[in-house]
Each structure stands twice: as C-alpha cells, then as structure tokens.
N, C-alpha and C positions, 0 to 999 in steps of 0.2 A: 568382465575387467576393466576394460575400458573406458564405459558411463561409471561407474563407481570410483573412475579414479576423476577422472573428468569435472565431479562434480565434491569435490574437497573432501574422498574419502567416505560420503556416505551411500547412502544405499537411492535407488531413484525414487521411490517413496519417501523415504522423507524428503527429501531434493522440491521434490512437488512439496508437502507440505508446508517447509520452509517460506516456499516462492512465497505461496497463496500468502501463511500470513504478514511475510514480506511486502503485498499488494496489498494486502486487508489495510494492512498501520501506514500504505501509504496514500488511500481513498480517505481514511475514516480522518486528514492530516486536512487534500483540498476542498476531501467538504466542509469539511469549516474554515477551511477559510473562505469559503465562495457562503457559508452563512456570516457570515463577520461583514468582509461586504456588500454582502445584500441587506443587512442586517443597518450596514450608514448611510449605505443609497437612500433606505430610511427613508432615515431620519431627516434626513438632506430637501427630502420631496417634504418632509412638514413641515 
C-alpha cells in the first residue's frame, strides 16, 4: 500500500508507463532542439 500512495495512487505498472511516456516526450523535445541547432550550424557553414 505504501508504494501505491508514493506514486500518486497509481499502481507501480501505471507509474512506470506514465514515467516512460513523460521521458519519451522529453527525449523527443530535446531531439528536435538538437536537430534545429545542427541545421542552423550547417547553414552558417555554407
């Protein structure tokens, strides 16, 4: 029951799934930022 309460009243499996989705979204955001920076750097070199 303590684990259930620690994770905002979700099961461990639900917590892991929600955390994974949040991390995936954060990864995609950073990936887009890096792609934009690389594209800008590439344009400066031309």
